[in-house]
DSSP file (Angstrom, degrees, kcal/mol; ACC not computed):
  #  RESIDUE AA STRUCTURE BP1 BP2  ACC     N-H-->O    O-->H-N    N-H-->O    O-->H-N    TCO  KAPPA ALPHA  PHI   PSI    X-CA   Y-CA   Z-CA
    1    1 A M              0   0    0      0, 0.0     2,-0.9     0, 0.0     5,-0.0   0.000 360.0 360.0 360.0 106.7    0.0    0.0    0.0
    2    2 A E    >>  -     0   0    0      1,-0.2     3,-0.8     2,-0.1     4,-0.7  -0.693 360.0-165.1 -81.9 104.6    1.8    3.1   -1.2
    3    3 A A  G >4 S+     0   0    0     -2,-0.9     3,-0.6     1,-0.2    -1,-0.2   0.836  81.1  58.7 -62.9 -36.7    0.8    5.8    1.2
    4    4 A S  G 34 S+     0   0    0      1,-0.2    -1,-0.2     3,-0.0    -2,-0.1   0.777 114.1  36.5 -68.8 -24.8    1.9    8.8   -0.8
    5    5 A K  G <4 S+     0   0    0     -3,-0.8     2,-0.3     2,-0.0    -1,-0.2   0.441  93.2 107.6-104.6  -1.9   -0.3    7.9   -3.8
    6    6 A T    <<  -     0   0    0     -4,-0.7     2,-0.7    -3,-0.6    21,-0.1  -0.620  58.2-148.2 -84.2 133.0   -3.3    6.6   -1.9
    7    7 A V        -     0   0    0     -2,-0.3    19,-0.4    19,-0.3     2,-0.3  -0.895  16.5-161.5-101.1 114.1   -6.5    8.7   -1.8
    8    8 A W        -     0   0    0     -2,-0.7     2,-0.4    17,-0.1    17,-0.2  -0.755   1.9-159.9 -97.7 141.6   -8.3    8.2    1.5
    9    9 A R  E     -A   24   0A   0     15,-2.9    15,-2.6    -2,-0.3     2,-0.3  -0.975   3.2-152.9-124.0 135.3  -12.0    9.1    2.0
   10   10 A K  E     -A   23   0A   0     -2,-0.4    13,-0.2    13,-0.2    11,-0.0  -0.775  37.3 -89.9-101.7 150.7  -13.8    9.7    5.2
   11   11 A A    >   -     0   0    0     11,-0.8     3,-1.6    -2,-0.3    -1,-0.1  -0.243  29.2-127.0 -57.2 143.2  -17.5    9.2    5.6
   12   12 A T  T 3  S+     0   0    0      1,-0.3    -1,-0.1    -3,-0.0    -2,-0.0   0.718 109.2  62.4 -66.3 -19.7  -19.7   12.2    4.8
   13   13 A H  T 3  S+     0   0    0      2,-0.1    -1,-0.3     0, 0.0     2,-0.1   0.536  81.4 107.6 -81.9  -6.6  -21.3   11.8    8.2
   14   14 A S    <   -     0   0    0     -3,-1.6     2,-0.2     2,-0.0     5,-0.1  -0.408  55.8-157.2 -71.0 148.1  -18.0   12.4   10.0
   15   15 A T    >   -     0   0    0      3,-0.4     3,-0.6    -2,-0.1    -2,-0.1  -0.722  28.4-114.8-119.6 171.9  -17.6   15.7   11.8
   16   16 A S  T 3  S+     0   0    0     -2,-0.2     3,-0.1     1,-0.2    -2,-0.0   0.367  98.4  86.7 -87.0   5.1  -14.6   17.7   12.8
   17   17 A T  T 3  S-     0   0    0      1,-0.3     2,-0.3     0, 0.0    -1,-0.2   0.293  98.1-116.4 -89.2  11.3  -15.4   17.2   16.5
   18   18 A G    <   +     0   0    0     -3,-0.6    -3,-0.4     1,-0.0    -1,-0.3  -0.646  55.9 137.6  93.9-150.0  -13.5   13.9   16.7
   19   19 A G        -     0   0    0     -2,-0.3     2,-0.9    -3,-0.1    18,-0.1  -0.516  67.5 -38.3  98.5-170.0  -15.1   10.6   17.4
   20   20 A E  S    S+     0   0    0     -2,-0.2     2,-0.4    16,-0.1    -1,-0.0  -0.818  70.8 157.9-101.0 103.0  -14.6    7.2   15.9
   21   21 A C        -     0   0    0     -2,-0.9    15,-1.9    -7,-0.0    16,-0.5  -0.940  23.0-160.7-126.6 146.3  -14.0    7.5   12.2
   22   22 A V  E     - B   0  35A   0     -2,-0.4   -11,-0.8    13,-0.2     2,-0.4  -0.877  10.2-144.1-118.3 157.7  -12.4    5.3    9.6
   23   23 A E  E     -AB  10  34A   0     11,-2.6    11,-1.9    -2,-0.3     2,-0.3  -0.928  11.7-153.7-119.7 147.7  -11.2    6.2    6.2
   24   24 A L  E     -AB   9  33A   0    -15,-2.6   -15,-2.9    -2,-0.4     2,-0.4  -0.882   6.2-166.9-120.3 151.3  -11.3    4.0    3.1
   25   25 A A  E     - B   0  32A   0      7,-1.8     7,-2.9    -2,-0.3     2,-0.6  -0.992  20.9-132.6-138.4 130.9   -9.2    3.9    0.0
   26   26 A A  E     + B   0  31A   0    -19,-0.4   -19,-0.3    -2,-0.4     5,-0.2  -0.733  37.4 176.4 -79.8 122.4   -9.9    2.0   -3.2
   27   27 A L  E >   - B   0  30A   0      3,-2.8     3,-0.9    -2,-0.6   -21,-0.0  -0.870  44.7-113.7-126.2 157.4   -6.7    0.1   -4.1
   28   28 A P  T 3  S+     0   0    0      0, 0.0    -1,-0.1     0, 0.0     3,-0.1   0.841 119.6  49.0 -58.4 -31.6   -5.9   -2.3   -6.9
   29   29 A E  T 3  S-     0   0    0      1,-0.1     2,-0.3    18,-0.1    19,-0.2   0.648 128.3 -82.2 -83.0 -16.1   -5.5   -5.0   -4.3
   30   30 A G  E <  S-B   27   0A   0     -3,-0.9    -3,-2.8    17,-0.2     2,-0.5  -0.952  74.6 -23.1 153.2-133.4   -8.9   -4.3   -2.6
   31   31 A V  E     -BC  26  46A   0     15,-3.2    15,-2.6    -2,-0.3     2,-0.3  -0.976  49.3-148.2-123.7 126.7  -10.0   -1.8    0.0
   32   32 A G  E     -BC  25  45A   0     -7,-2.9    -7,-1.8    -2,-0.5     2,-0.4  -0.721  13.7-167.5 -91.3 143.4   -7.7    0.0    2.5
   33   33 A I  E     +BC  24  44A   0     11,-2.6    11,-2.8    -2,-0.3     2,-0.3  -0.996  13.0 161.5-132.4 135.3   -9.0    0.9    5.9
   34   34 A R  E     -BC  23  43A   0    -11,-1.9   -11,-2.6    -2,-0.4     2,-0.5  -0.968  43.9 -97.2-147.3 164.5   -7.4    3.2    8.5
   35   35 A D  E >   -B   22   0A   0      7,-0.5     3,-1.3     3,-0.4     6,-0.2  -0.720  26.7-146.7 -82.2 124.1   -8.2    5.2   11.6
   36   36 A S  T 3  S+     0   0    0    -15,-1.9    -1,-0.1    -2,-0.5   -14,-0.1   0.762  98.5  56.3 -66.4 -23.3   -8.8    8.8   10.7
   37   37 A K  T 3  S+     0   0    0    -16,-0.5    -1,-0.3     1,-0.3     3,-0.1   0.632 117.1  35.0 -81.0 -13.4   -7.3   10.0   14.0
   38   38 A N    X   +     0   0    0     -3,-1.3     3,-2.0     1,-0.1    -3,-0.4  -0.510  66.7 164.2-138.0  66.0   -4.1    8.1   13.3
   39   39 A P  T 3  S+     0   0    0      0, 0.0    -1,-0.1     0, 0.0    -3,-0.1   0.721  79.4  50.5 -62.9 -21.8   -3.4    8.3    9.6
   40   40 A D  T 3  S+     0   0    0     -3,-0.1     3,-0.1    -6,-0.0   -37,-0.0   0.460  98.2  89.7 -92.3  -1.6    0.2    7.2    9.9
   41   41 A G  S <  S-     0   0    0     -3,-2.0    -3,-0.0    -6,-0.2     0, 0.0   0.093  92.2 -41.9 -80.1-164.3   -0.7    4.2   12.1
   42   42 A P        -     0   0    0      0, 0.0    -7,-0.5     0, 0.0     2,-0.3  -0.201  54.8-156.0 -63.8 152.8   -1.6    0.7   11.0
   43   43 A K  E     -C   34   0A   0     -9,-0.1     2,-0.4    -3,-0.1    -9,-0.2  -0.940   6.0-141.1-128.7 151.4   -3.7    0.0    8.0
   44   44 A L  E     -C   33   0A   0    -11,-2.8   -11,-2.6    -2,-0.3     2,-0.5  -0.934   9.2-159.0-114.2 136.0   -5.9   -2.9    7.0
   45   45 A L  E     +C   32   0A   0     -2,-0.4     2,-0.4   -13,-0.2   -13,-0.2  -0.970  13.6 179.7-116.9 121.3   -6.2   -4.2    3.5
   46   46 A L  E     -C   31   0A   0    -15,-2.6   -15,-3.2    -2,-0.5     2,-0.0  -0.920  29.9-115.8-117.6 144.9   -9.2   -6.4    2.6
   47   47 A G     >  -     0   0    0     -2,-0.4     4,-2.6   -17,-0.2     5,-0.2  -0.326  38.5-104.6 -65.8 161.8  -10.1   -7.9   -0.7
   48   48 A R  H  > S+     0   0    0      1,-0.2     4,-2.3   -19,-0.2     5,-0.1   0.888 122.0  48.2 -61.2 -40.2  -13.2   -6.6   -2.3
   49   49 A D  H  > S+     0   0    0      2,-0.2     4,-2.1     1,-0.2    -1,-0.2   0.906 112.1  49.6 -66.3 -40.9  -15.3   -9.7   -1.4
   50   50 A E  H  > S+     0   0    0      2,-0.2     4,-2.4     1,-0.2    -2,-0.2   0.905 111.1  49.8 -63.1 -41.1  -14.0   -9.6    2.2
   51   51 A F  H  X S+     0   0    0     -4,-2.6     4,-2.6     2,-0.2     5,-0.2   0.913 108.8  51.6 -65.3 -42.2  -14.9   -5.9    2.4
   52   52 A A  H  X S+     0   0    0     -4,-2.3     4,-2.1     1,-0.2    -1,-0.2   0.893 110.5  49.5 -60.9 -39.6  -18.4   -6.5    1.1
   53   53 A T  H  X S+     0   0    0     -4,-2.1     4,-2.6     2,-0.2    -2,-0.2   0.917 109.8  51.4 -65.4 -43.4  -18.8   -9.3    3.8
   54   54 A L  H  X S+     0   0    0     -4,-2.4     4,-2.5     1,-0.2    -2,-0.2   0.930 110.9  47.5 -58.5 -47.3  -17.6   -6.9    6.5
   55   55 A V  H  X S+     0   0    0     -4,-2.6     4,-2.1     1,-0.2    -1,-0.2   0.903 111.9  50.6 -62.4 -41.5  -20.1   -4.2    5.5
   56   56 A H  H  X S+     0   0    0     -4,-2.1     4,-1.6    -5,-0.2    -2,-0.2   0.933 111.8  47.2 -61.9 -46.6  -22.9   -6.7    5.3
   57   57 A V  H  < S+     0   0    0     -4,-2.6    -2,-0.2     1,-0.2    -1,-0.2   0.908 112.3  49.8 -62.9 -42.5  -22.1   -8.0    8.8
   58   58 A L  H  < S+     0   0    0     -4,-2.5    -1,-0.2     1,-0.2    -2,-0.2   0.854 110.9  49.3 -66.1 -34.8  -21.8   -4.5   10.3
   59   59 A K  H  <        0   0    0     -4,-2.1    -1,-0.2     1,-0.2    -2,-0.2   0.802 360.0 360.0 -74.2 -28.1  -25.1   -3.5    8.8
   60   60 A H     <        0   0    0     -4,-1.6    -2,-0.2    -5,-0.2    -1,-0.2   0.393 360.0 360.0-110.2 360.0  -27.0   -6.5   10.1
């Protein structure tokens, strides 16, 4: 995951008052996930199918 070329997006419902937010990045390998409060910290890379499963589980 090349950090300098990666475009991260935060949810539109996120506010500038802090809280628990994640950022996502569309990558050739899948979907990158990171903590918006710690952008230089660890990142998670999921395949597209794995990410779809995660979103489904979180919604239900």
